[in-house]
Backbone as a printed PyTorch tensor [residue, N CA C, xyz], in Angstrom:
tensor([[[ 72.8960, 144.8510, 168.9030],
         [ 72.5020, 143.8420, 167.9280],
         [ 71.7440, 142.7090, 168.5800]],

        [[ 70.8120, 142.1530, 167.8380],
         [ 69.9330, 141.1560, 168.3900],
         [ 70.7040, 139.8820, 168.7900]],

        [[ 71.7690, 139.5240, 168.1080],
         [ 72.5810, 138.3370, 168.4650],
         [ 73.1740, 138.4970, 169.8740]],

        [[ 73.6140, 139.7710, 170.1900],
         [ 74.1370, 140.0380, 171.4970],
         [ 73.1090, 139.9060, 172.5430]],

        [[ 71.8480, 140.3700, 172.2850],
         [ 70.7500, 140.3150, 173.2230],
         [ 70.4150, 138.7940, 173.4810]],

        [[ 70.3480, 138.0300, 172.4260],
         [ 70.0970, 136.6030, 172.5860],
         [ 71.1510, 135.8940, 173.4200]],

        [[ 72.3860, 136.2400, 173.1720],
         [ 73.4610, 135.7160, 173.9820],
         [ 73.3910, 136.1300, 175.4650]],

        [[ 72.9630, 137.3140, 175.6930],
         [ 72.8170, 137.8480, 177.0670],
         [ 71.6550, 137.0890, 177.7970]],

        [[ 70.6400, 136.8590, 177.0120],
         [ 69.3800, 136.2960, 177.6450],
         [ 69.5330, 134.8320, 177.9990]],

        [[ 70.5380, 134.2030, 177.4340],
         [ 70.8890, 132.8990, 177.9680],
         [ 70.4530, 131.7530, 177.0800]],

        [[ 70.6460, 130.5470, 177.6540],
         [ 70.4010, 129.3260, 176.8760],
         [ 68.9760, 129.0520, 176.4710]],

        [[ 68.0350, 129.6400, 177.1550],
         [ 66.5540, 129.4510, 176.7490],
         [ 66.3710, 130.0580, 175.3730]],

        [[ 66.8080, 131.2910, 175.2440],
         [ 66.6410, 131.9900, 173.9420],
         [ 67.4750, 131.4120, 172.8850]],

        [[ 68.6660, 131.0070, 173.1900],
         [ 69.4870, 130.3490, 172.2500],
         [ 68.9230, 129.0610, 171.6890]],

        [[ 68.3720, 128.2340, 172.6450],
         [ 67.7100, 126.9580, 172.2110],
         [ 66.5170, 127.2720, 171.4010]],

        [[ 65.7110, 128.2180, 171.7730],
         [ 64.4660, 128.4990, 171.0960],
         [ 64.8170, 129.0270, 169.7010]],

        [[ 65.7960, 129.9440, 169.6000],
         [ 66.2270, 130.4900, 168.2580],
         [ 66.7570, 129.4190, 167.3830]],

        [[ 67.5710, 128.5110, 167.8660],
         [ 68.1470, 127.4220, 167.1050],
         [ 67.0770, 126.4950, 166.6070]],

        [[ 66.0350, 126.1630, 167.4050],
         [ 65.0200, 125.3270, 167.0790],
         [ 64.1650, 125.9470, 165.9050]],

        [[ 63.9110, 127.1950, 166.1080],
         [ 63.1120, 127.9510, 165.0740],
         [ 63.8300, 128.0350, 163.7460]],

        [[ 65.1300, 128.3950, 163.8640],
         [ 65.9760, 128.5020, 162.6840],
         [ 66.0240, 127.2090, 161.8930]],

        [[ 66.1160, 126.0970, 162.5770],
         [ 66.1580, 124.7770, 161.9350],
         [ 64.8460, 124.4850, 161.2600]],

        [[ 63.7930, 124.7390, 161.9800],
         [ 62.4570, 124.3870, 161.4720],
         [ 62.0210, 125.2780, 160.2800]],

        [[ 62.4350, 126.5230, 160.2810],
         [ 62.0570, 127.4390, 159.2640],
         [ 62.6700, 127.2240, 157.9250]],

        [[ 63.6780, 126.2940, 157.8680],
         [ 64.2340, 125.9030, 156.6450],
         [ 63.2610, 125.1610, 155.7690]],

        [[ 62.2720, 124.4620, 156.3810],
         [ 61.2090, 123.7170, 155.6380],
         [ 59.8300, 124.0110, 155.9850]],

        [[ 59.5830, 124.7490, 156.9990],
         [ 58.2120, 125.1040, 157.4810],
         [ 58.0930, 126.6100, 157.3420]],

        [[ 56.8710, 127.0960, 157.3140],
         [ 56.6530, 128.5370, 157.2400],
         [ 55.5510, 129.0400, 158.1750]],

        [[ 54.7050, 128.2340, 158.6410],
         [ 53.5630, 128.5450, 159.5440],
         [ 54.0900, 128.9770, 160.8830]],

        [[ 53.8250, 130.2200, 161.3600],
         [ 54.3880, 130.6660, 162.6380],
         [ 54.0180, 129.6910, 163.8030]],

        [[ 52.8190, 129.1800, 163.8320],
         [ 52.4090, 128.3030, 164.8590],
         [ 53.2430, 127.0460, 164.9070]],

        [[ 53.6010, 126.4910, 163.6980],
         [ 54.5110, 125.3810, 163.6920],
         [ 55.8870, 125.6950, 164.1820]],

        [[ 56.3700, 126.8540, 163.8970],
         [ 57.7390, 127.2390, 164.2760],
         [ 57.7150, 127.4170, 165.8540]],

        [[ 56.6940, 127.9780, 166.3900],
         [ 56.5990, 128.1870, 167.8330],
         [ 56.5570, 126.7500, 168.5220]],

        [[ 55.6530, 125.8790, 167.9710],
         [ 55.5490, 124.6140, 168.5350],
         [ 56.8710, 123.8280, 168.5800]],

        [[ 57.6660, 123.9560, 167.5060],
         [ 58.9530, 123.2840, 167.5060],
         [ 59.8700, 123.8640, 168.6620]],

        [[ 59.8180, 125.1800, 168.8170],
         [ 60.6720, 125.7870, 169.8810],
         [ 60.1560, 125.3430, 171.2440]],

        [[ 58.8250, 125.2860, 171.4340],
         [ 58.2520, 124.8200, 172.7880],
         [ 58.6250, 123.3890, 172.9740]],

        [[ 58.5680, 122.6270, 171.9940],
         [ 58.8850, 121.1480, 172.1320],
         [ 60.4030, 120.9320, 172.5770]],

        [[ 61.2310, 121.6990, 171.9210],
         [ 62.7090, 121.6420, 172.2660],
         [ 62.9250, 122.0540, 173.7190]],

        [[ 62.2810, 123.1810, 174.0870],
         [ 62.3930, 123.7250, 175.4650],
         [ 61.9130, 122.7880, 176.5110]],

        [[ 60.7560, 122.1880, 176.1990],
         [ 60.0940, 121.2770, 177.2060],
         [ 60.9800, 120.0350, 177.3530]],

        [[ 61.4740, 119.4940, 176.2240],
         [ 62.3300, 118.3100, 176.2850],
         [ 63.6830, 118.5760, 177.0680]],

        [[ 64.1120, 119.8600, 177.0120],
         [ 65.3400, 120.2000, 177.7210],
         [ 64.9950, 120.6950, 179.1100]],

        [[ 63.7180, 120.6700, 179.5070],
         [ 63.3540, 121.1250, 180.8470],
         [ 63.7750, 122.5150, 181.1380]],

        [[ 63.5210, 123.4220, 180.1720],
         [ 63.8990, 124.8180, 180.3280],
         [ 62.6660, 125.6800, 180.5370]],

        [[ 62.8340, 126.7660, 181.0800],
         [ 61.7880, 127.7280, 181.3240],
         [ 61.2140, 128.2050, 180.0190]],

        [[ 59.9210, 128.2890, 179.9260],
         [ 59.2250, 128.6650, 178.6800],
         [ 58.9570, 130.1580, 178.6720]],

        [[ 59.5460, 130.8270, 177.6400],
         [ 59.2300, 132.2200, 177.4420],
         [ 57.8060, 132.4870, 177.0780]],

        [[ 57.3510, 133.6910, 177.1400],
         [ 55.9870, 134.0020, 176.7700],
         [ 55.6950, 133.8070, 175.3290]],

        [[ 54.4150, 133.6100, 174.9550],
         [ 54.0780, 133.3440, 173.5830],
         [ 54.4480, 134.5200, 172.6610]],

        [[ 54.2220, 135.7410, 173.1370],
         [ 54.5470, 136.8490, 172.2510],
         [ 56.0410, 136.9570, 171.9460]],

        [[ 56.8400, 136.4670, 172.9210],
         [ 58.3170, 136.5230, 172.7200],
         [ 58.7070, 135.4830, 171.5950]],

        [[ 58.0820, 134.2980, 171.6720],
         [ 58.3560, 133.1970, 170.6700],
         [ 57.7910, 133.6620, 169.3140]],

        [[ 56.6510, 134.2510, 169.3460],
         [ 55.9820, 134.7300, 168.1150],
         [ 56.8870, 135.7710, 167.4090]],

        [[ 57.3990, 136.7450, 168.0940],
         [ 58.3250, 137.7440, 167.5890],
         [ 59.6350, 137.1320, 167.1070]],

        [[ 60.1280, 136.1790, 167.8400],
         [ 61.3540, 135.5280, 167.4540],
         [ 61.1230, 134.6950, 166.1100]],

        [[ 60.0140, 133.9840, 165.9990],
         [ 59.6870, 133.2040, 164.8930],
         [ 59.5370, 134.1610, 163.6890]],

        [[ 58.8190, 135.2360, 163.9070],
         [ 58.6120, 136.1740, 162.8010],
         [ 59.9210, 136.7600, 162.2400]],

        [[ 60.8570, 137.2000, 163.1210],
         [ 62.1190, 137.7130, 162.7250],
         [ 62.9460, 136.6740, 161.9590]],

        [[ 63.0820, 135.5200, 162.5640],
         [ 63.8670, 134.4280, 161.9330],
         [ 63.2910, 133.9760, 160.5690]],

        [[ 61.9490, 133.8540, 160.5300],
         [ 61.2740, 133.4210, 159.3620],
         [ 61.5270, 134.4500, 158.2250]],

        [[ 61.3520, 135.7240, 158.5900],
         [ 61.5470, 136.7640, 157.5160],
         [ 63.0050, 136.6800, 156.9810]],

        [[ 63.9800, 136.6090, 157.8880],
         [ 65.3850, 136.5540, 157.4050],
         [ 65.6660, 135.3550, 156.5940]],

        [[ 65.2520, 134.1480, 157.0320],
         [ 65.5090, 132.9070, 156.2930],
         [ 64.8360, 133.0180, 154.8480]],

        [[ 63.5880, 133.5400, 154.8590],
         [ 62.9200, 133.6160, 153.6180],
         [ 63.5740, 134.6090, 152.6760]],

        [[ 64.0280, 135.7530, 153.2250],
         [ 64.7690, 136.7040, 152.4130],
         [ 66.1110, 136.0780, 151.8760]],

        [[ 66.6800, 135.1990, 152.6360],
         [ 67.9020, 134.4660, 152.1650],
         [ 67.5420, 133.5680, 150.9700]],

        [[ 66.4300, 132.9160, 151.1140],
         [ 65.9220, 132.0600, 149.9180],
         [ 65.7090, 132.9510, 148.7230]],

        [[ 65.0060, 134.0800, 148.9010],
         [ 64.7620, 135.0430, 147.8270],
         [ 66.0100, 135.4930, 147.1820]],

        [[ 67.0150, 135.8820, 147.9950],
         [ 68.3070, 136.3260, 147.4540],
         [ 69.0340, 135.3350, 146.5630]],

        [[ 68.9420, 134.0880, 147.0900],
         [ 69.5370, 132.9930, 146.3620],
         [ 68.7970, 132.7190, 145.0100]],

        [[ 67.4340, 132.8270, 145.0580],
         [ 66.6650, 132.5480, 143.8750],
         [ 67.0770, 133.6680, 142.7880]],

        [[ 67.0330, 134.9500, 143.2640],
         [ 67.2270, 136.0260, 142.3320],
         [ 68.7670, 135.9430, 141.8110]],

        [[ 69.6190, 135.5520, 142.6340],
         [ 71.0010, 135.3810, 142.1490],
         [ 71.2500, 134.3810, 141.0830]],

        [[ 70.3140, 133.4130, 141.0050],
         [ 70.4050, 132.3450, 140.0110],
         [ 69.7990, 132.7620, 138.6260]],

        [[ 69.2180, 133.9040, 138.5660],
         [ 68.7200, 134.4580, 137.3390],
         [ 69.7050, 135.2630, 136.6220]],

        [[ 69.6700, 135.0980, 135.2770],
         [ 70.5830, 136.0180, 134.4620],
         [ 69.8260, 137.3380, 134.2530]],

        [[ 70.4560, 138.2910, 133.6440],
         [ 69.8810, 139.5850, 133.4280],
         [ 68.5770, 139.5760, 132.5790]],

        [[ 68.6170, 138.7610, 131.5440],
         [ 67.5090, 138.6070, 130.6910],
         [ 66.3320, 138.0760, 131.4100]],

        [[ 66.4700, 137.0210, 132.1890],
         [ 65.3650, 136.4400, 133.0050],
         [ 64.8480, 137.3980, 133.9560]],

        [[ 65.7340, 138.1460, 134.6340],
         [ 65.3880, 139.1580, 135.6310],
         [ 64.5140, 140.2330, 134.9790]],

        [[ 64.9730, 140.7190, 133.7920],
         [ 64.2180, 141.7700, 133.1190],
         [ 62.8560, 141.2750, 132.6320]],

        [[ 62.7760, 139.9680, 132.1780],
         [ 61.5460, 139.3500, 131.7320],
         [ 60.5190, 139.2680, 132.8690]],

        [[ 60.9760, 138.9530, 134.0560],
         [ 60.1160, 138.8830, 135.1760],
         [ 59.5960, 140.2680, 135.5870]],

        [[ 60.5270, 141.2050, 135.6510],
         [ 60.0620, 142.5820, 135.9320],
         [ 59.1450, 143.2030, 134.9200]],

        [[ 59.2960, 142.7390, 133.6350],
         [ 58.3380, 143.2070, 132.5920],
         [ 56.8920, 142.6980, 132.8700]],

        [[ 56.7840, 141.6290, 133.5720],
         [ 55.4410, 141.1150, 133.8990],
         [ 54.6430, 142.1320, 134.7890]],

        [[ 55.3840, 143.0230, 135.5040],
         [ 54.6990, 143.8960, 136.4570],
         [ 54.2630, 145.1970, 135.7380]],

        [[ 54.7190, 145.4120, 134.5550],
         [ 54.3010, 146.7070, 133.8270],
         [ 52.9310, 146.6800, 133.5020]],

        [[ 52.1070, 147.7240, 133.7230],
         [ 50.7250, 147.8060, 133.4220],
         [ 50.5500, 148.8000, 132.2720]],

        [[ 50.0820, 148.3060, 131.1280],
         [ 49.8160, 149.2510, 130.0160],
         [ 48.5610, 150.1630, 130.4020]],

        [[ 48.5530, 151.3180, 129.7490],
         [ 47.4200, 152.2560, 130.0430],
         [ 46.0840, 151.4600, 129.7390]],

        [[ 45.2190, 151.5310, 130.7520],
         [ 43.9080, 150.9350, 130.5510],
         [ 43.8660, 149.4400, 130.5630]],

        [[ 44.9720, 148.7410, 130.8200],
         [ 44.9960, 147.3110, 130.7740],
         [ 45.4060, 146.7070, 132.0540]],

        [[ 45.7160, 145.4360, 131.9290],
         [ 46.1930, 144.5910, 133.0820],
         [ 47.6400, 144.2100, 132.8440]],

        [[ 48.3470, 144.0070, 133.9080],
         [ 49.7390, 143.5000, 133.7510],
         [ 49.8120, 142.1220, 133.2170]],

        [[ 50.9000, 141.7270, 132.6670],
         [ 51.0560, 140.3290, 132.1870],
         [ 51.1050, 139.4130, 133.3750]],

        [[ 51.5240, 139.8690, 134.5310],
         [ 51.4160, 139.0830, 135.7680],
         [ 49.9520, 138.6370, 136.0190]],

        [[ 49.0550, 139.5980, 135.9420],
         [ 47.6660, 139.2910, 136.1620],
         [ 47.1620, 138.2140, 135.2190]],

        [[ 47.5970, 138.2780, 133.9970],
         [ 47.1770, 137.3370, 132.9200],
         [ 47.7420, 135.9440, 133.2540]],

        [[ 48.9460, 135.8860, 133.7850],
         [ 49.5500, 134.5610, 134.0760],
         [ 48.8440, 133.8630, 135.2820]],

        [[ 48.1860, 134.6310, 136.0800],
         [ 47.4760, 134.0330, 137.2520],
         [ 46.1220, 133.4590, 136.9650]],

        [[ 45.6350, 133.6740, 135.7870],
         [ 44.3140, 133.1520, 135.4710],
         [ 44.1640, 131.6680, 135.5820]],

        [[ 43.0660, 131.1710, 136.1880],
         [ 42.8320, 129.7810, 136.4140],
         [ 42.4430, 129.1390, 135.0280]],

        [[ 42.6120, 127.8290, 135.0210],
         [ 42.1990, 127.0600, 133.8540],
         [ 40.7620, 127.1170, 133.6220]],

        [[ 40.2990, 127.0700, 132.4120],
         [ 38.8520, 127.1190, 132.1320],
         [ 38.2730, 125.6470, 132.0990]],

        [[ 37.0490, 125.5640, 131.8090],
         [ 36.3910, 124.2720, 131.8310],
         [ 37.1310, 123.3000, 130.9050]],

        [[ 37.1110, 122.0190, 131.2700],
         [ 37.9580, 121.0010, 130.5340],
         [ 37.3000, 120.6720, 129.1600]],

        [[ 37.6710, 121.4420, 128.1240],
         [ 37.3030, 121.1520, 126.7900],
         [ 38.5850, 121.0900, 125.9550]],

        [[ 38.5180, 120.5090, 124.7340],
         [ 39.7230, 120.4170, 123.9630],
         [ 40.3110, 121.7800, 123.5760]],

        [[ 39.4470, 122.7510, 123.2350],
         [ 40.0120, 124.0250, 122.8880],
         [ 40.5600, 124.6940, 124.0920]],

        [[ 39.9430, 124.5370, 125.3040],
         [ 40.5480, 125.1310, 126.4830],
         [ 41.7940, 124.4170, 126.8710]],

        [[ 41.9170, 123.1650, 126.6080],
         [ 43.1190, 122.4680, 126.9090],
         [ 44.2920, 123.0230, 126.0070]],

        [[ 44.0270, 123.2500, 124.7450],
         [ 45.0500, 123.8750, 123.8770],
         [ 45.5300, 125.2670, 124.3480]],

        [[ 44.4790, 126.0400, 124.8280],
         [ 44.7830, 127.3680, 125.3240],
         [ 45.5940, 127.2770, 126.6210]],

        [[ 45.2740, 126.2490, 127.4410],
         [ 46.0370, 126.1530, 128.7030],
         [ 47.4280, 125.6440, 128.4580]],

        [[ 47.5950, 124.7700, 127.4910],
         [ 48.9820, 124.2950, 127.1460],
         [ 49.7670, 125.4540, 126.6110]],

        [[ 49.2080, 126.3370, 125.7680],
         [ 49.9440, 127.5150, 125.3270],
         [ 50.2610, 128.4680, 126.4540]],

        [[ 49.3770, 128.5300, 127.4320],
         [ 49.6190, 129.3610, 128.6650],
         [ 50.8220, 128.7570, 129.4580]],

        [[ 50.8810, 127.4290, 129.5600],
         [ 51.9640, 126.8240, 130.2960],
         [ 53.2980, 126.9890, 129.5270]],

        [[ 53.2110, 127.0000, 128.2170],
         [ 54.4080, 127.2500, 127.4350],
         [ 54.9620, 128.6920, 127.7000]],

        [[ 54.0180, 129.6350, 127.8260],
         [ 54.4800, 131.0380, 128.1130],
         [ 55.0170, 131.0940, 129.5190]],

        [[ 54.5220, 130.3180, 130.4230],
         [ 55.1260, 130.3400, 131.7930],
         [ 56.5510, 129.7400, 131.7460]],

        [[ 56.6790, 128.6550, 131.0190],
         [ 57.9980, 128.0310, 130.9890],
         [ 59.0400, 128.9310, 130.2870]],

        [[ 58.5360, 129.7270, 129.3590],
         [ 59.4470, 130.6440, 128.6610],
         [ 60.0550, 131.8030, 129.5580]],

        [[ 59.4590, 131.9940, 130.7240],
         [ 59.9390, 132.9980, 131.6000],
         [ 61.3710, 132.6810, 132.0280]],

        [[ 61.7200, 131.5020, 132.1430],
         [ 63.1540, 131.1170, 132.5810],
         [ 63.2790, 129.7950, 133.1540]],

        [[ 64.4130, 129.4160, 133.5000],
         [ 64.6800, 128.0550, 134.0290],
         [ 64.3820, 127.9700, 135.5070]],

        [[ 63.0480, 127.8540, 135.8370],
         [ 62.6610, 127.8730, 137.1500],
         [ 63.2270, 126.6540, 138.0180]],

        [[ 63.5010, 125.5880, 137.3590],
         [ 64.1020, 124.4630, 138.0850],
         [ 65.4270, 124.8460, 138.6460]],

        [[ 66.1750, 125.6020, 137.8680],
         [ 67.5710, 126.0420, 138.3640],
         [ 67.3560, 127.0760, 139.4660]],

        [[ 66.4310, 127.9350, 139.3000],
         [ 66.2160, 129.0630, 140.2650],
         [ 65.7920, 128.4590, 141.6110]],

        [[ 65.0120, 127.4010, 141.5980],
         [ 64.4440, 126.7930, 142.8660],
         [ 65.2040, 125.6060, 143.4070]],

        [[ 66.3860, 125.2880, 142.7130],
         [ 67.1750, 124.1780, 143.1580],
         [ 67.5020, 124.2490, 144.6390]],

        [[ 67.2840, 123.1700, 145.3170],
         [ 67.5700, 123.0370, 146.7760],
         [ 66.6690, 123.8990, 147.6560]],

        [[ 65.6570, 124.5000, 147.0990],
         [ 64.6490, 125.1640, 147.9730],
         [ 63.6110, 124.1210, 148.3180]],

        [[ 63.3500, 123.9130, 149.5000],
         [ 62.4140, 122.8420, 149.9580],
         [ 61.0150, 123.0550, 149.3110]],

        [[ 60.4630, 122.0200, 148.8690],
         [ 59.0870, 122.0930, 148.1990],
         [ 58.0730, 122.8100, 149.0690]],

        [[ 58.0120, 122.6390, 150.3280],
         [ 57.1290, 123.3980, 151.1630],
         [ 57.3290, 124.8770, 151.1420]],

        [[ 58.6010, 125.2540, 151.0340],
         [ 58.9090, 126.6720, 150.8740],
         [ 58.4020, 127.1950, 149.5050]],

        [[ 58.6500, 126.4510, 148.4950],
         [ 58.2520, 126.8410, 147.1030],
         [ 56.7140, 127.0220, 147.1510]],

        [[ 55.9790, 126.0630, 147.6620],
         [ 54.4970, 126.1610, 147.7450],
         [ 54.0870, 127.4140, 148.5280]],

        [[ 54.7470, 127.6290, 149.6570],
         [ 54.3740, 128.8020, 150.4480],
         [ 54.5850, 130.1030, 149.6500]],

        [[ 55.8020, 130.2200, 149.0250],
         [ 56.1130, 131.4220, 148.2720],
         [ 55.1650, 131.5600, 147.1150]],

        [[ 54.7660, 130.5400, 146.4810],
         [ 53.7650, 130.6660, 145.3810],
         [ 52.3870, 131.1690, 145.8370]],

        [[ 51.9970, 130.8670, 147.1150],
         [ 50.8110, 131.3000, 147.5920],
         [ 50.7910, 132.6590, 148.2630]],

        [[ 51.9490, 133.3100, 148.3870],
         [ 52.0290, 134.5460, 149.0990],
         [ 51.3410, 135.6670, 148.2280]],

        [[ 50.8190, 136.5860, 148.9360],
         [ 50.1650, 137.8020, 148.3000],
         [ 51.2560, 138.6720, 147.7320]],

        [[ 50.9920, 139.1790, 146.5430],
         [ 52.1070, 139.9980, 145.8760],
         [ 52.2020, 141.3340, 146.5420]],

        [[ 51.2890, 141.8560, 147.3340],
         [ 51.4090, 143.1250, 147.8750],
         [ 52.2350, 143.1270, 149.1630]],

        [[ 52.7500, 141.9450, 149.5950],
         [ 53.6040, 141.8440, 150.7770],
         [ 55.0460, 141.6070, 150.3530]],

        [[ 55.3770, 141.4860, 149.1030],
         [ 56.6850, 141.1880, 148.6760],
         [ 57.5440, 142.4390, 148.7800]],

        [[ 58.7910, 142.1120, 149.3140],
         [ 59.8210, 143.1370, 149.4040],
         [ 61.0940, 142.5470, 148.7570]],

        [[ 61.9090, 143.3550, 148.1490],
         [ 63.1270, 142.8090, 147.5520],
         [ 63.9690, 142.2650, 148.6450]],

        [[ 64.7690, 141.2490, 148.3660],
         [ 65.7390, 140.7360, 149.3410],
         [ 66.8820, 141.6390, 149.6860]],

        [[ 67.4010, 141.5670, 150.8800],
         [ 68.5590, 142.3320, 151.2370],
         [ 69.7740, 141.8920, 150.3670]],

        [[ 70.6770, 142.7990, 150.0320],
         [ 71.8550, 142.3850, 149.2520],
         [ 72.7570, 141.4310, 149.9700]],

        [[ 72.9570, 141.5170, 151.2870],
         [ 73.7970, 140.6040, 152.0240],
         [ 73.0660, 140.0210, 153.1480]],

        [[ 72.3810, 138.9150, 152.9730],
         [ 71.5600, 138.3640, 153.9820],
         [ 72.3830, 137.8420, 155.1910]],

        [[ 71.9530, 138.1360, 156.3780],
         [ 72.6570, 137.6510, 157.5970],
         [ 71.5580, 137.3420, 158.6170]],

        [[ 71.8580, 136.5410, 159.5850],
         [ 70.8730, 136.2080, 160.6450],
         [ 71.3890, 136.7310, 161.9150]],

        [[ 70.6020, 137.6410, 162.5840],
         [ 71.0700, 138.1650, 163.8380],
         [ 70.9550, 137.2290, 164.9710]],

        [[ 70.2090, 136.0730, 164.7510],
         [ 70.0130, 135.1570, 165.8440],
         [ 71.1410, 134.1900, 166.0400]],

        [[ 72.2090, 134.3010, 165.2290],
         [ 73.3400, 133.5180, 165.3400],
         [ 73.0190, 131.9670, 165.5180]],

        [[ 72.3620, 131.4550, 164.4830],
         [ 71.9410, 130.0570, 164.6540],
         [ 73.1520, 129.0750, 164.6170]],

        [[ 73.0070, 127.8390, 164.9300],
         [ 74.0450, 126.9150, 164.7950],
         [ 74.4440, 126.7560, 163.3530]],

        [[ 75.6610, 126.2340, 163.1280],
         [ 76.0870, 126.0880, 161.7630],
         [ 75.0990, 125.3520, 160.9230]],

        [[ 74.9130, 125.7700, 159.7090],
         [ 73.9680, 125.1670, 158.8060],
         [ 74.5190, 123.7880, 158.3170]],

        [[ 73.7550, 122.7670, 158.3100],
         [ 74.1440, 121.4990, 157.7130],
         [ 74.0330, 121.5440, 156.2310]],

        [[ 74.9230, 120.9190, 155.5230],
         [ 74.7870, 121.0300, 154.0360],
         [ 73.4380, 120.5530, 153.4670]],

        [[ 72.7780, 119.5950, 154.0720],
         [ 71.5110, 119.0860, 153.5850],
         [ 70.3560, 120.1280, 153.7960]],

        [[ 70.4890, 121.0180, 154.7180],
         [ 69.4460, 122.0390, 154.9680],
         [ 69.7380, 123.3960, 154.4880]],

        [[ 70.9470, 123.6210, 154.0240],
         [ 71.2870, 124.9880, 153.6930],
         [ 70.9560, 125.2600, 152.1580]],

        [[ 70.7560, 126.4800, 151.8790],
         [ 70.4900, 126.8690, 150.4280],
         [ 71.7190, 127.5340, 149.9180]],

        [[ 72.2910, 127.0180, 148.9450],
         [ 73.4690, 127.5940, 148.3290],
         [ 73.3680, 127.8690, 146.8950]],

        [[ 74.2010, 128.6150, 146.3950],
         [ 74.0850, 128.9260, 144.9210],
         [ 74.6650, 127.8390, 144.1000]]])
């Protein structure tokens, strides 16, 4: 298991993993995560691992933390909301999915387009209580998730765990249901 490997490799790996785990709660850019780990290691006067090592560590931790966020968000949806969201992905014969329709940008600022856009926003709000779904998810994470490409989405694991054995989560930074 990776946690055993990190424990064997010593305090440098543990310090880097803990720094990345803490930073990934609010950041998502791999370069930012690596810089946080480097800063912590330099301040502690520890040997610096190779860039590819930190890059892989940041990638694994970021993926697991993001999947934890996804699992929490999905768990906050009821069956009707979940079915409604999945329905957006159905593509009728010869048409486009409702998801594609929702992504359309606003048109030129005219009164009639404003009314169309307000109706569009009403349809978005009818999908479900997104404020509840995203409760305690940091705004930077929400922004990043909103900008992710849909072809890279994978369903969250049913029981999220972190093999990096990070320090205990503080209540202010953790995501809970």
